[in-house]
C-alpha positions as MATLAB code, in Angstrom:
seq = 'MLDYRLIRNSPELVKESLTRRGDDPSKVDEWLAVDQRWRELTTDVETLTAEQNRLSKEIPQRKKAGEDTEPLLARLRVLSDEIKQKEGEKREREQQREALLLLFPNIPHSTTPIGSDATQNVEIRRGGQPHPMSFEPKPHWEIAETLGLIDFERGAKISGSGFVVYTALGARLERALLNFMLDLHIREHGYSEVWTPFLVRPEVMVGTGQLPKFEEEMYACKDDPLYLIPTAEVPVTNLYRDEILDAQNLPIYHVAYSPCFRREAGAAGRQTRGLLRLHQFNKVELVKLTLPETSYDEHERLLRDAETVLQRLELPYRIVALCTGDLGFAAAKCYDLEVWSPGVQQWLEVSSCSNFEEFQARRANIRFRREATAKPEFVHTLNASGVATPRLMSAILENYQQPDGSLLIPEALRPYMNGMERIEPTA';
ca = [
      -4.665    0.851   -1.930;
      -8.000    1.737   -3.457;
     -11.252    0.880   -1.721;
     -12.469   -2.224   -3.570;
     -15.979   -0.789   -3.486;
     -14.807    2.097   -5.663;
     -13.690   -0.323   -8.380;
     -16.826   -2.414   -8.023;
     -19.280    0.500   -8.002;
     -17.473    3.061  -10.187;
     -15.367    1.083  -12.666;
     -15.469    3.788  -15.350;
     -14.073    6.369  -12.946;
     -11.168    4.068  -12.115;
     -10.593    3.316  -15.808;
     -10.473    7.032  -16.576;
      -7.965    7.545  -13.756;
      -5.738    4.773  -15.112;
      -5.930    6.188  -18.629;
      -4.903    9.641  -17.415;
      -1.939    8.069  -15.656;
      -0.917    6.218  -18.809;
      -1.778    2.915  -17.140;
      -3.777    0.005  -18.540;
      -7.529    0.410  -17.858;
      -8.168   -3.263  -18.672;
      -6.908   -4.200  -15.205;
     -10.297   -2.973  -13.936;
     -12.105   -5.630  -15.976;
      -9.601   -8.255  -14.851;
     -10.179   -7.383  -11.197;
     -13.968   -7.287  -11.633;
     -13.957  -10.764  -13.194;
     -11.967  -12.190  -10.282;
     -14.136  -10.321   -7.785;
     -17.309  -11.620   -9.414;
     -16.071  -15.200   -9.250;
     -15.079  -14.692   -5.591;
     -18.563  -13.396   -4.800;
     -20.170  -16.338   -6.603;
     -18.024  -18.792   -4.666;
     -18.847  -17.014   -1.416;
     -22.558  -17.430   -2.137;
     -22.067  -21.071   -3.144;
     -20.162  -21.883    0.050;
     -22.785  -20.173    2.188;
     -25.608  -22.051    0.417;
     -23.873  -25.419    0.688;
     -22.906  -24.804    4.303;
     -26.508  -23.935    5.167;
     -27.665  -27.230    3.608;
     -24.919  -29.096    5.436;
     -26.008  -27.609    8.754;
     -29.653  -28.425    8.069;
     -28.881  -32.043    7.237;
     -26.614  -32.383   10.256;
     -29.564  -31.450   12.464;
     -32.039  -33.573   10.497;
     -30.081  -36.856   10.567;
     -30.287  -37.424   14.377;
     -34.012  -36.745   14.258;
     -34.542  -39.292   11.465;
     -32.364  -41.861   13.242;
     -34.497  -41.423   16.329;
     -37.616  -41.998   14.212;
     -36.056  -45.200   12.813;
     -35.712  -43.853    9.266;
     -32.936  -44.703    6.824;
     -30.335  -41.898    6.963;
     -27.860  -43.314    4.462;
     -29.048  -41.055    1.594;
     -28.610  -38.033    3.841;
     -25.170  -39.176    4.968;
     -24.181  -39.681    1.333;
     -25.389  -36.178    0.565;
     -23.351  -34.831    3.497;
     -20.218  -36.447    2.100;
     -20.870  -34.851   -1.291;
     -21.513  -31.494    0.364;
     -18.295  -31.747    2.364;
     -16.280  -32.374   -0.804;
     -18.014  -29.573   -2.681;
     -17.501  -27.098    0.165;
     -13.828  -28.046    0.462;
     -13.316  -27.620   -3.285;
     -15.146  -24.286   -3.457;
     -13.465  -22.912   -0.335;
     -10.101  -23.735   -1.879;
     -10.978  -21.921   -5.077;
     -12.445  -19.067   -3.072;
      -9.148  -18.632   -1.182;
      -7.271  -18.619   -4.469;
      -9.595  -15.997   -5.942;
      -9.382  -13.916   -2.771;
      -5.589  -13.948   -2.908;
      -5.704  -13.086   -6.602;
      -8.184  -10.292   -5.952;
      -6.001   -8.791   -3.214;
      -2.826   -9.127   -5.299;
      -4.451   -7.340   -8.246;
      -5.836   -4.640   -5.951;
      -2.287   -3.796   -4.793;
      -1.349   -2.947   -8.390;
      -3.898   -0.133   -8.752;
      -2.316    3.340   -8.371;
      -4.021    6.086   -6.431;
      -6.736    8.239   -7.990;
      -5.286   11.674   -8.906;
      -6.796   14.633   -7.086;
      -9.016   16.911   -9.157;
      -6.366   19.670   -9.037;
      -3.610   17.434  -10.427;
      -2.794   18.625  -13.976;
      -3.671   16.205  -16.761;
      -0.716   15.224  -18.919;
       1.136   12.276  -20.372;
       4.685   12.822  -19.078;
       7.069   15.197  -17.281;
       7.044   17.678  -20.170;
       3.461   18.509  -19.176;
       4.153   19.235  -15.530;
       3.055   22.731  -14.519;
       5.464   25.244  -13.026;
       3.877   26.897   -9.985;
       6.487   29.445   -8.940;
      10.184   30.215   -8.714;
      12.286   31.426   -5.842;
      15.810   32.619   -5.191;
      18.129   34.318   -7.621;
      20.816   32.785   -9.850;
      24.273   33.451   -8.438;
      26.109   35.955  -10.664;
      29.051   34.342  -12.468;
      31.607   36.015  -14.709;
      33.106   32.681  -15.718;
      32.045   29.355  -17.203;
      30.658   27.328  -14.272;
      32.126   23.878  -13.728;
      30.067   20.755  -13.022;
      30.002   19.645   -9.420;
      32.138   16.529   -9.911;
      35.066   18.651  -11.085;
      34.644   21.056   -8.177;
      34.387   18.175   -5.676;
      37.578   16.563   -6.965;
      39.520   19.829   -7.039;
      38.517   20.644   -3.455;
      38.990   17.092   -2.195;
      35.365   16.775   -1.089;
      34.266   13.555   -2.795;
      36.173   10.483   -3.952;
      34.193    8.997   -6.815;
      36.815    6.418   -7.789;
      37.186    4.878   -4.330;
      33.419    4.810   -3.889;
      33.152    2.785   -7.078;
      36.105    0.608   -6.037;
      34.533   -0.532   -2.783;
      30.864   -0.709   -3.841;
      30.528   -0.243   -7.590;
      29.083    2.525   -9.744;
      26.465    4.690   -8.103;
      28.311    4.917   -4.762;
      30.558    7.744   -3.543;
      32.794    8.553   -0.594;
      32.562   12.000    0.992;
      35.989   12.978    2.285;
      37.372   15.524    4.739;
      35.447   18.799    4.413;
      33.048   17.118    1.981;
      31.971   14.699    4.714;
      31.667   17.590    7.123;
      29.609   19.615    4.649;
      27.276   16.649    4.123;
      26.822   16.304    7.881;
      26.261   20.049    8.164;
      23.459   19.856    5.609;
      21.736   17.051    7.483;
      22.001   18.742   10.874;
      20.865   22.077    9.460;
      17.733   20.520    7.940;
      16.876   18.461   11.020;
      17.254   21.485   13.297;
      15.184   23.667   10.966;
      12.254   21.276   10.826;
      12.345   20.457   14.543;
      12.853   23.962   15.921;
      10.860   26.044   13.465;
       8.337   23.734   11.811;
       7.263   21.653   14.788;
       8.312   18.154   13.682;
       9.176   15.402   16.137;
      12.374   13.547   15.250;
      12.461    9.775   14.992;
      15.354    7.482   14.115;
      14.077    4.255   12.629;
      15.573    0.972   11.388;
      16.926    1.001    7.843;
      15.766   -2.564    7.199;
      12.046   -3.348    7.099;
       9.721   -6.294    6.575;
       7.946   -6.866    3.248;
       4.534   -5.900    4.637;
       5.965   -2.522    5.632;
       7.063   -1.919    2.030;
       3.571   -2.940    0.909;
       2.089   -0.420    3.340;
       3.627    2.616    1.648;
       3.305    1.265   -1.893;
       6.853    0.142   -2.757;
       5.794   -3.505   -2.983;
       4.784   -5.347   -5.008;
       5.015   -2.953   -7.955;
       8.590   -1.730   -7.449;
      10.245   -4.859   -6.086;
      12.936   -4.860   -8.775;
      14.087   -1.427   -7.606;
      14.607   -2.540   -3.994;
      17.595   -4.106   -2.281;
      16.487   -7.320   -0.558;
      18.356   -9.437    1.976;
      19.191  -12.925    0.732;
      18.650  -14.885    3.962;
      16.156  -12.711    5.828;
      12.739  -11.340    4.803;
      13.985   -7.751    4.963;
      14.476   -4.875    2.538;
      16.807   -1.872    2.708;
      14.629    1.217    2.782;
      14.439    3.488   -0.293;
      13.342    6.387    1.941;
      12.541    7.024    5.611;
       8.922    7.511    4.538;
       8.589    3.713    4.646;
       9.420    2.996    8.305;
       8.135    6.319    9.645;
       4.667    5.982    8.104;
       4.473    2.358    9.204;
       5.180    3.257   12.829;
       1.398    3.462   13.124;
       0.386    0.430   11.022;
      -2.550   -1.546   12.453;
      -3.267    1.211   14.988;
      -6.355    3.294   15.728;
      -5.307    6.814   16.707;
      -7.171    9.422   18.704;
      -8.285   12.308   16.469;
      -7.149   14.725   19.171;
      -3.559   13.585   18.550;
      -3.705   14.473   14.856;
      -1.915   15.824   12.946;
       1.307   13.956   13.667;
       4.504   15.487   12.263;
       7.703   13.439   12.084;
      11.130   14.192   10.661;
      13.782   11.532   10.165;
      17.232   11.162    8.721;
      18.076    8.000    6.830;
      20.354    6.668    4.153;
      18.305    5.617    1.131;
      19.011    2.570   -1.014;
      17.743    2.240   -4.585;
      18.856   -0.220   -7.232;
      17.828    1.982  -10.166;
      20.649    4.259  -11.133;
      20.126    4.887  -14.832;
      22.606    4.759  -17.663;
      26.028    6.311  -17.540;
      26.605    9.753  -18.996;
      26.504   13.452  -18.199;
      22.818   13.316  -17.193;
      23.598   10.893  -14.354;
      27.253   11.671  -13.661;
      28.628   12.606  -10.268;
      25.895   12.959   -7.639;
      22.951   13.146  -10.007;
      21.821    9.563   -9.464;
      23.120    7.235   -6.771;
      22.325    3.813   -5.350;
      22.872    5.126   -1.805;
      22.278    8.664   -0.605;
      21.219   10.635    2.464;
      17.912   12.318    3.030;
      15.894   14.123    5.660;
      12.260   13.073    5.364;
       9.073   14.803    6.526;
       5.995   12.667    7.233;
       2.521   13.768    8.289;
      -0.565   11.858    9.432;
      -3.626   14.092    9.293;
      -7.398   14.263    9.358;
      -8.891   13.838    5.867;
     -10.481   17.284    5.835;
      -7.214   19.091    6.621;
      -4.782   17.098    4.478;
      -4.621   19.527    1.554;
      -3.969   22.499    3.825;
      -1.266   20.373    5.457;
       0.082   19.546    2.005;
       0.657   23.230    1.253;
       2.363   23.712    4.635;
       4.526   20.679    3.962;
       5.591   22.190    0.659;
       6.529   25.453    2.375;
       8.537   23.571    5.015;
      10.637   21.849    2.346;
      10.876   25.077    0.342;
      12.348   26.867    3.354;
      15.469   24.706    3.099;
      16.207   26.065   -0.376;
      15.398   29.621    0.690;
      17.778   29.480    3.655;
      20.517   28.061    1.452;
      19.856   30.886   -1.030;
      19.582   28.618   -4.033;
      17.540   29.341   -7.180;
      14.647   26.912   -7.323;
      11.252   26.263   -8.814;
       8.155   24.302   -7.813;
       6.235   22.210  -10.320;
       2.950   20.340   -9.977;
       3.282   16.854  -11.429;
       0.779   15.887  -14.100;
      -1.172   12.635  -14.041;
       1.297   10.890  -16.359;
       4.273   11.717  -14.104;
       2.525   11.274  -10.755;
       3.953    8.742   -8.323;
       2.120    5.434   -7.894;
       0.758    6.174   -4.408;
       0.240    9.942   -4.701;
      -3.014   11.767   -5.329;
      -1.173   15.069   -5.772;
       2.516   15.914   -5.829;
       4.783   18.935   -6.091;
       8.449   18.646   -7.025;
      11.019   21.129   -5.743;
      13.888   21.603   -8.187;
      17.122   23.546   -7.765;
      19.067   25.100  -10.621;
      22.578   23.765  -11.138;
      24.498   25.997  -13.553;
      27.379   23.553  -14.051;
      25.142   20.889  -15.575;
      22.549   23.378  -16.827;
      19.679   21.431  -15.277;
      16.821   21.764  -12.876;
      17.453   19.008  -10.318;
      14.665   17.511   -8.236;
      15.536   17.550   -4.542;
      12.104   16.897   -3.046;
       8.762   15.400   -3.958;
       5.960   16.649   -1.732;
       3.026   14.222   -1.889;
      -0.447   13.789   -0.478;
      -1.431   10.116   -0.540;
      -4.860   10.725    1.017;
      -5.981    7.354    2.478;
      -4.111    5.212   -0.070;
      -1.197    4.264    2.202;
      -3.311    4.235    5.350;
      -5.651    1.662    3.815;
      -2.693   -0.559    2.884;
      -1.075   -0.189    6.316;
      -4.399   -0.120    8.217;
      -3.775    3.211    9.975;
      -7.029    4.607   11.336;
      -8.382    7.128   13.821;
     -11.524    7.735   15.844;
     -13.114   11.157   16.153;
     -14.760   10.079   19.423;
     -14.435    7.047   21.677;
     -17.562    5.412   20.244;
     -17.107    6.589   16.646;
     -16.418    4.257   13.736;
     -12.707    4.191   12.798;
     -11.697    6.125    9.673;
      -8.493    6.071    7.663;
      -6.011    8.897    8.232;
      -4.438   10.763    5.348;
      -0.659   10.423    4.975;
       1.737   12.917    3.415;
       5.470   13.119    2.965;
       8.206   15.258    1.456;
      11.950   15.133    1.274;
      13.171   17.900    3.485;
      15.436   17.405    1.502;
      17.651   14.805   -0.253;
      21.324   15.746   -0.164;
      23.089   14.550   -3.365;
      21.519   16.980   -5.809;
      21.359   19.623   -3.101;
      25.111   19.198   -2.623;
      25.701   19.405   -6.379;
      23.622   22.608   -6.537;
      25.595   24.144   -3.679;
      28.915   23.268   -5.302;
      27.878   24.681   -8.662;
      26.120   27.817   -7.399;
      28.717   28.760   -4.771;
      31.863   28.091   -6.832;
      34.233   31.053   -7.159;
      36.510   32.197  -10.028;
      39.645   31.263   -8.031;
      38.425   27.683   -7.631;
      37.311   28.070   -4.015;
      33.834   27.400   -2.670;
      31.803   29.773   -0.519;
      29.889   28.012    2.224;
      26.218   29.050    2.411;
      25.690   31.285    5.407;
      23.056   28.948    6.888;
      25.640   26.142    7.070;
      28.502   28.109    8.610;
      27.443   27.507   12.232;
      27.658   23.779   11.451;
      31.129   24.217    9.896;
      32.672   25.929   12.937;
      32.268   29.345   11.310;
      34.158   28.383    8.133;
      33.239   30.680    5.246;
      35.203   29.216    2.351;
      36.794   25.969    1.203;
      40.039   26.479   -0.668;
      41.472   24.182   -3.362;
      43.812   21.502   -2.062;
      47.470   21.874   -2.910;
];
């Protein structure tokens, strides 16, 4: 959430930010109009209340002096009605003001490239080497079916399109990926693991920016005020909502596994076939809470931590900086990590690495004190997928496929597969 004082004092800056994001700058004027009316009502209520208090003190004195107090009592009744009416309108305007404020995206950082859409994202660097292939690579869904790793039909039968069932060695390979990533981030990158609920309250979704803007993309419970999480970022960041942390305990690094639930799944077709877009998928998430002055150094470290996963799996990848028109709602700056999948001939995003600055912390009221007597300040929050498994799995299947139809297992995963080096086609 933006600081309301920024909109009030620097409206043109906020309008420019919205324009660069491809958003509607007129929402600034709408918010300012509501804010102005709220301020006017606040002044009116204070003025009327002051008169009410003065008359309330004056009436006993006049009664004692034997004066007629009926005109003053009549005025008090009028004041009471006016105050009640204006306080009611003030509450309405305050609620409207807060609701509109939640719809403002974050201000892009000065180093975020300016652009209108994903075609104007900026490639930062590439890593890894394409796996040499002397044959036409197959798409991952064909490989998965041939090797008996994923049952797409039964997934759709029990839950509908956008759901899959990992089977036999496919389930084991998925679990190997998750354990490999968790161990890497805990043992080598210094993250503390947490295992959180997968259902959260609405205010928790508001805290990280999913609500109210993206409500249609969330799965909500019918009879309880709970939402299925779209990412572990939501509960992990909100572990510290409404808390004031000690600066000496920052930065905080957390890693968490969770299933992720998202209603958006896109249209059918080759671009979304197989594992490319699912309603439910697994992910290892990295979350940081940092001091404001160190958050961009931490952002670069976070990127390297996620990048290490792709390096250890020896996959070809690239890193792109998202432009303002493709930047996530809550992010001030974001890098995407993309792996190359030769079977579908696409770069597939497997991680978004974002710095939200104080945007989420302001919504979730997460603060810190530099000293015991210091004024609380908002922390900066960051997160990255470390990483999501569906597209990572598809990249592994397509990059490690062999001419005889078998699949080599990446060396980094073999300890988690009981030393297995290859998966052979089923008979």
